Structure formats: C-alpha cells, structure tokens
C-alpha positions in Angstrom: -26.0 -6.9 -2.4 -25.2 -6.1 1.2 -27.2 -5.4 4.3 -26.3 -3.7 7.5 -26.9 -4.9 11.1 -26.7 -3.0 14.3 -25.6 -5.4 17.0 -26.4 -5.2 20.7 -23.6 -5.0 23.2 -24.8 -7.1 26.1 -22.0 -9.5 27.2 -20.0 -10.2 30.3 -17.0 -8.0 31.0 -14.7 -11.0 31.4 -15.5 -12.6 28.1 -12.7 -12.6 25.5 -12.5 -12.0 21.8 -9.7 -12.7 19.4 -9.4 -11.1 15.9 -7.3 -13.4 13.7 -5.1 -13.0 10.7 -5.7 -9.4 9.9 -3.6 -6.8 8.2 -3.2 -4.8 11.5 -2.5 -1.1 11.4 -0.2 0.0 14.3 0.0 3.7 13.3 2.7 5.8 11.5 2.2 3.7 8.3 3.1 0.4 10.0 1.0 -2.6 9.1 1.6 -6.2 10.4 0.3 -8.8 8.1 -1.4 -11.8 9.7 -1.4 -10.5 13.2 -4.0 -11.2 15.9 -5.6 -9.0 18.6 -6.7 -10.6 21.9 -9.4 -8.6 23.7 -10.1 -9.3 27.4 -13.4 -7.7 28.2 -13.4 -4.1 27.1 -9.6 -3.8 26.7 -6.9 -5.1 24.4 -4.8 -7.6 26.2 -2.2 -8.7 23.5 -1.3 -8.1 19.9 1.0 -10.2 17.8 1.3 -13.1 15.3 -0.2 -16.6 15.9 -2.0 -15.9 19.2 -3.8 -19.0 20.4 -7.6 -19.0 20.7 -8.9 -20.6 23.8 -12.0 -22.6 24.2 -15.0 -20.3 24.6 -13.4 -17.3 23.0 -15.2 -15.4 20.3 -13.1 -15.7 17.1 -13.4 -13.2 14.3 -11.6 -14.0 11.1 -10.1 -10.9 9.6 -8.0 -12.6 6.9 -7.7 -10.4 3.8 -8.9 -7.3 5.6 -7.3 -4.3 7.2 -7.7 -3.8 10.9 -7.6 -0.3 12.3 -8.1 1.5 15.6 -11.7 2.7 15.9 -12.0 6.2 14.5 -12.0 9.1 17.0 -14.3 12.1 16.2 -12.5 14.9 18.0 -15.6 17.0 19.0 -19.3 16.5 18.7 -22.4 17.7 20.4 -24.6 14.7 19.5 -25.9 13.3 22.7 -26.3 16.7 24.2 -28.3 18.6 21.6 -31.6 17.5 23.1 -33.4 16.5 19.9 -36.3 15.2 21.9 -36.8 18.5 23.6 -35.9 21.1 21.0 -38.9 23.3 21.8 -37.1 24.2 25.0 -33.8 25.0 23.2 -30.6 23.0 22.6 -29.0 21.6 25.8 -25.4 21.9 24.7 -25.3 25.7 24.8 -25.6 27.7 28.0 -26.2 31.4 27.2 -26.8 33.0 30.6 -23.1 33.9 30.8 -20.3 33.9 28.3 -17.9 32.2 30.7 -19.2 29.0 32.3 -16.2 26.6 32.6 -17.8 24.8 35.6 -20.5 23.3 33.5 -20.3 19.5 32.8 -21.5 18.3 29.4 -22.5 15.0 31.0 -25.4 16.8 32.7 -26.9 17.4 29.2 -26.3 13.8 27.9 -29.2 11.8 26.4 -28.4 8.2 25.5 -31.5 8.1 23.3 -30.1 10.8 21.0 -26.7 9.0 20.8 -28.3 5.7 19.9 -30.2 7.3 17.0 -26.9 8.0 15.2 -25.0 5.7 12.9 -21.4 6.3 14.0 -20.5 2.6 14.3 -21.4 2.2 10.6 -18.5 4.5 9.7 -16.1 2.9 12.2 -16.4 5.9 14.6 -16.0 4.3 18.1 -15.4 7.3 20.4 -15.6 11.1 20.4 -15.2 14.2 22.5 -18.7 15.1 23.7 -18.5 18.8 24.0 -20.5 22.0 24.6 -21.5 24.0 21.6 -20.2 27.2 20.0 -22.2 29.9 21.7 -20.2 30.8 24.8 -16.6 32.0 25.1 -15.9 29.2 27.6 -18.8 26.8 27.4 -17.9 24.0 29.8 -16.1 20.7 30.2 -15.6 17.9 27.6 -16.0 14.2 28.1 -14.7 11.3 26.1 -17.5 8.8 25.3 -18.0 5.7 23.3 -20.4 6.0 20.3 -22.7 3.2 21.4 -23.9 1.6 24.6 -26.9 0.2 26.4 -26.7 2.5 29.4 -25.5 6.1 29.8 -22.9 5.1 32.4 -21.4 2.6 30.0 -20.5 5.1 27.3 -18.5 7.6 29.4 -14.8 6.7 29.2 -13.2 9.7 30.9 -14.8 12.9 32.1 -13.5 16.5 32.4 -10.8 15.8 29.7 -10.8 19.4 28.5 -12.6 22.8 28.4 -14.4 24.0 25.3 -13.9 27.6 24.2 -15.1 29.6 21.2 -13.7 32.7 19.6 -15.9 33.2 16.6 -18.6 35.7 15.4 -21.2 33.3 16.8 -20.3 34.4 20.3 -20.8 38.0 19.4 -24.2 37.2 17.8 -25.4 35.4 21.0 -24.2 37.9 23.6 -24.2 41.3 22.0 -28.0 41.7 22.5 -27.3 41.2 26.2 -24.8 44.1 26.2 -21.8 41.9 27.2 -19.7 42.8 24.2 -20.0 43.8 20.5 -16.4 43.3 19.3 -13.5 40.8 19.1 -11.5 43.1 21.4 -14.4 42.8 23.9 -14.3 39.1 23.6 -10.6 39.0 24.3 -10.8 41.3 27.3 -13.5 39.0 28.8 -11.3 35.9 28.3 -8.2 37.7 29.6 -10.1 38.8 32.7 -11.3 35.2 33.3 -7.8 33.8 33.2 -6.2 36.6 35.2 -8.9 36.2 37.9 -8.1 32.4 38.0 -4.4 33.2 38.3 -5.0 35.4 41.3 -7.4 32.8 42.8 -4.8 30.1 42.4 -2.2 32.2 44.2 -4.2 33.0 47.3 -5.0 30.9 50.4 -8.3 31.0 52.2 -10.4 32.4 49.4 -14.0 31.2 49.0 -14.4 28.2 46.7 -15.2 29.1 43.1 -16.2 26.2 40.8 -15.5 28.0 37.6 -12.1 29.2 38.6 -11.1 25.8 39.9 -11.6 24.5 36.3 -9.7 27.4 34.8 -6.9 26.6 37.3 -6.6 23.2 35.7 -6.0 24.9 32.4 -3.4 27.2 33.9 -1.6 24.2 35.4 -1.7 22.5 31.9 -3.5 19.5 33.3 -6.0 19.5 30.4 -6.3 21.2 27.0 -8.2 24.4 26.2 -10.1 23.3 23.0 -11.0 26.5 21.2 -13.0 27.0 18.1 -11.6 29.7 15.8 -12.1 30.0 12.1 -10.4 32.9 10.3 -6.9 34.2 10.7 -7.8 37.1 13.0 -9.7 34.9 15.4 -6.9 32.4 15.4 -4.2 35.0 16.1 -6.1 36.2 19.2 -6.5 32.7 20.5 -2.8 31.9 20.0 -1.9 35.2 21.8 -4.0 34.1 24.8 -2.4 30.7 24.7 1.1 32.2 24.8 0.2 34.7 27.5 -1.1 32.0 29.9 1.1 29.1 28.7 -2.0 27.0 27.9 -2.2 23.6 26.3 -4.2 24.6 23.2 -6.1 22.5 20.8 -7.3 24.8 18.0 -10.5 23.5 16.3 -12.1 24.7 13.1 -8.8 26.3 12.2 -9.5 27.0 8.5 -7.3 30.2 8.5 -4.4 28.6 10.4 -2.0 28.3 7.5 0.0 31.6 8.4 0.4 30.4 12.0 1.6 26.8 11.6 5.1 27.5 12.8 3.8 29.1 16.0 1.4 26.2 16.6 4.3 23.7 16.0 6.8 25.7 18.2 4.3 25.5 21.2 3.4 21.8 20.4 -0.2 22.8 20.2 -2.8 20.8 18.2 -4.7 21.8 15.1 -8.0 19.9 14.8 -9.3 20.9 11.3 -13.0 21.2 11.0 -15.3 20.3 8.1 -13.9 22.3 5.2 -16.7 21.4 2.9 -19.4 22.6 5.2 -17.7 25.9 6.0 -16.9 26.7 2.4 -20.4 26.0 1.4 -21.6 28.6 3.8 -19.3 31.3 2.6 -17.0 31.2 5.6 -13.2 31.0 5.3 -13.0 27.3 4.6 -9.5 25.9 4.0 -8.7 26.1 0.3 -6.5 23.6 -1.5 -3.3 25.6 -1.0 -4.0 25.9 2.8 -4.6 22.2 3.1 -1.4 21.4 1.2 0.5 23.7 3.6 -1.0 21.9 6.6 0.0 18.5 5.2 3.6 19.7 4.5 3.7 21.0 8.1 2.3 17.7 9.4 5.3 15.9 7.8 7.6 18.3 9.7 5.9 17.7 13.1 2.6 19.6 13.1 0.1 17.9 15.4 -2.9 17.7 13.0 -6.1 15.8 13.1 -9.4 16.1 11.2 -12.9 16.3 12.6 -16.3 17.4 11.5 -18.2 20.5 12.6 -20.3 18.6 15.1 -19.9 21.3 17.8 -22.1 23.6 15.8 -25.2 21.7 17.0 -26.5 19.8 14.0 -26.3 16.0 13.6 -23.0 15.7 11.8 -23.8 12.4 10.2 -21.3 9.5 10.0 -20.3 10.4 6.5 -18.8 13.8 7.3 -15.5 12.6 8.7 -14.9 10.3 5.7 -15.7 13.1 3.3 -13.1 15.2 5.1 -10.6 12.4 4.7 -11.4 12.3 1.0 -10.5 16.0 0.7 -7.2 15.5 2.5 -6.4 12.6 0.1 -7.2 14.8 -2.9 -4.5 17.3 -1.9 -1.8 14.7 -1.3 -2.1 13.2 2.2 -1.4 9.4 2.2 -3.9 6.9 3.4 -1.8 6.1 6.5 -1.4 9.8 7.3 -5.1 10.3 7.2 -5.8 7.3 9.3 -3.5 8.7 12.0 -5.4 12.0 11.7 -8.6 10.2 12.4 -7.4 8.0 15.2 -4.3 8.6 17.4 -3.9 12.3 16.5 -7.4 13.5 17.7 -6.9 11.2 20.8 -3.6 13.1 21.5 -5.3 16.4 21.0 -7.8 15.5 23.7 -5.1 14.0 26.0 -6.7 10.5 25.8 -4.2 8.6 23.6 -3.7 6.0 26.4 -7.4 5.0 26.0 -8.4 5.3 22.3 -7.1 5.8 18.8 -4.5 3.0 19.0 -4.2 -0.7 18.9 -2.1 -1.4 21.9 -2.3 -3.5 25.1 -4.3 -1.6 27.8 -6.2 0.6 25.3 -9.9 0.1 24.8 -10.8 -2.7 22.3 -12.1 -0.2 19.8 -11.5 -1.8 16.3 -12.6 -1.2 12.8 -12.3 -4.0 10.2 -12.5 -2.8 6.6 -11.8 -4.0 3.1 -9.0 -1.5 2.8 -8.0 2.0 3.9 -11.3 4.0 4.0 -9.2 7.2 3.5 -8.2 6.1 0.0 -11.4 4.7 -1.3 -14.9 5.7 0.0 -16.2 2.1 -0.6 -13.5 0.7 1.7 -16.2 1.0 4.4 -16.3 -0.6 7.8 -17.2 -4.3 7.6 -17.3 -4.7 11.4 -17.0 -2.2 14.2 -16.1 -3.3 17.7 -16.6 -1.0 20.6 -15.0 -1.8 24.0 -14.6 -5.4 23.0 -18.2 -5.8 21.8 -19.4 -6.1 18.2 -21.5 -3.0 17.6 -22.0 -3.2 13.8 -21.6 -5.8 11.1 -22.0 -5.2 7.4 -23.4 -8.4 5.9 -22.4 -9.3 2.3 
C-alpha cells in the first residue's frame, strides 16, 4: 500500500542535491545507466557517472529507477482562472476587446489556486501559464513552475509568447457585441492588427502603443504566436496568417492538422496537440486514430510535435490528463521515448524555453521526475519523486 506526501520547498538557494545511480534519460531515446545529477540550488550543475557527494549534500538514491526531466505542460490557465472569485467571472479571459496583446497573464495569477492542484504528483514541474480561448489575441504567456511558496518564486520567464485563438468560441463571445459573426470577419480583424503593427514598426515618432509593441515582437520573430485552432478550416486560416507575416507559429489544439503537416514542417512551426479525448467526447473534431498515426509518422520525419491538455479552455485540467494523452499516443504506435520527448523538450521548444526546462543538462532548472519506468508506456509507472527547481516537491511513499 502506498501513500503520497506533498513536500514543502523551503531551503537555501545555495544548498546542493545529488541524485545517484539512476537510469537517466537525456532525450532522443538516450538513457545513461548509473548516472548521477548534481543540483546546485535551483539549477543542474553537472551530469555524469560516479559524481562524488560532498559532506552536507542531500543524496537521493535513484538506483533501479528511471530519471526524467520534469514534464512540461505546454499551456494551462490554472493559476489565473480565479476559482476563489468565480462570481465575478474568470480572470484569464478579457472580453472587452478581441485584440488585447498588451495584457500580461501574471496580473491574473493567484498562487492559492495553483497550490490546490496536484501537478507534482504526475511529474509536471512547469507549464505555460496562458490567457484563455475567448479573444482573438488574448495576451502574453509566462513560464511558471507548478509549485512554490511565494508567487515570485514560481515565475521562470515572463512574456515568452502571445496567446491567440481562432475557433468558434471567439465568435460566440464577440458576435453579440457586433464585432464579427464569421471566420472571415475574425481573419480580417487579425490581419488589420498585424498590418497596423507593421506600419507602427516602420515609422518614427509615433505615439507609444503597448499592444502594437507586443505585436512587433511577433513580427520580429522574437517570441511565438501560440494559436488555438481545431478543425482544418480554422487551421488553414491560421497558417495563411503565419505565412503572410512570417510568424513563429505554435499551433495548439490542432486536431484537424493532418492535411497541413508538410506546410507546418516546411516552416519549422510547432504543433502542440490538445486533449483528443476531451474534444472527441464533446463532438468536436478530435484527432482520430488515422490522424494521430499521420502525426507520428511526420514527427519521425521532423515535425515539431508535442502533446498537451486542453487547460486553456478554463477548467482545472487535472494532472491525469497529460498522461491519458500519452496513453493515446502509445496506443497508435509512438514509442515511450518519443512520447517523453513530446512531454518535455518538445513543448519547451514550442514555447522557446528549452534552455530552461524540459531537459536534463547543466544550466537548466533542476526539474526532475523519478519513476519506476517510463510513464508513457505504463500508467502505473507513476512519479515516485518530483523535484522542482532543486527542491523535493512530492514523494510517493511505498
């Protein structure tokens, strides 16, 4: 019989931890048996065989277990939904205007809401905290850790991308306000926003515009435009916009993306596949088995593919959702190593933060999951210990 323990994170930033004798996963299917990981404060300092533990270091014996990078949940609103104040409406969706790129999701963050979740129990150590799905351009995304004592502690990097949405939800929200009623109206609104930012970027002495400043970062390809689109018609319009303005696209949801995989690959864009089970259960165009098989085949030819949940919809996605998505990918032929990459380094690359999370490498955050085996191949290969920024956040006690 097992029990589960949530562990506090209070410790000095200069304390060290060494994880010994694990089967360490370095990505791309490469394991190193019996390797150690030395963590200095919140970062990884060294990885290799037979590292020496010094007096006073915390030693964690991982013999007989697999050691992975902490899982990266690509997008999630948890922490900005405002569960504690739902009578006043969710905080992750601004609906006064369909284009609000200047908004910062940090200004809606509530640590109490984050700490109610159980992300660490599934090995999820970081995620892209994002605005929801109501606005065409909903605001800026931050990378955060999934647990912390103080709000300032969990934010890893701010303004890492801009969240966009090109789905029927946008029409439902804004058509009563006489903004638009059709997909062509949505596209025209987006096109006008980017064209206006182009003109703004090319002129001197114009008044400062916070929203256009953010859109200029997208036009300069400094950060990705992370856009939710579900069926093939929505996806085709988003890809057309990306080509027209030479954007760094990360397409999320993406259930109808199979016909456009070559275009996505040719532009080196990312596909962050949403929760197929949730979408299919609600009668929307969830990815069927054939589509998933095509995506996996394209992945093996270079498609930048990661898997996520549907946490940007504004419901508490639950820590099981990502692992169920992994199980679906396994059922259609993806290997355990491929799926682990789709849950670690690939979503980190999609958000432009692979230097910080999703990998076990010197200089990256010491975000680590220790498991009995690969969780993507067996659901009971669950996290035995989760370490976030060099601090033990969760231990499953046998």
